[in-house]
Phi, psi and omega in degrees: 000133178254131178285130180276309179201168179245131179261140177237125171283127183228152178281332182210118183298315184298317179296314180294323178300317179298319179296315180288330176297322178296338177268002177102005179275146178238147180296137173250081181092190182262159174301144182232137176272132174248092185294333179295322179261000181059042180223162170244135184235153175217127175266141176223154178221157178254170180298333180276003177095000177291131180245134175237155177236118175270130185236113182249131179291141174275333180201181184290351179270358181291141182296339182276353181302318178297321178296319180294320178298319179295318179299325181274357179078022181273323184277000000 
């Protein structure tokens, strides 16, 4: 099985994009809103072909809100 990409729940796409850019990742298109999942997403890739997906909640109903709370030690 080949892994296609790794998703990261982030609080702010622009801030996270700068961090991953410093690691050599480049944007693959513009951020896109997925209203069905209540998130905004941005794909980025590195020179070695690694693809990441940054996932930012649009509101408190987004499924990634719980992941962000856990990362921050709130949950």
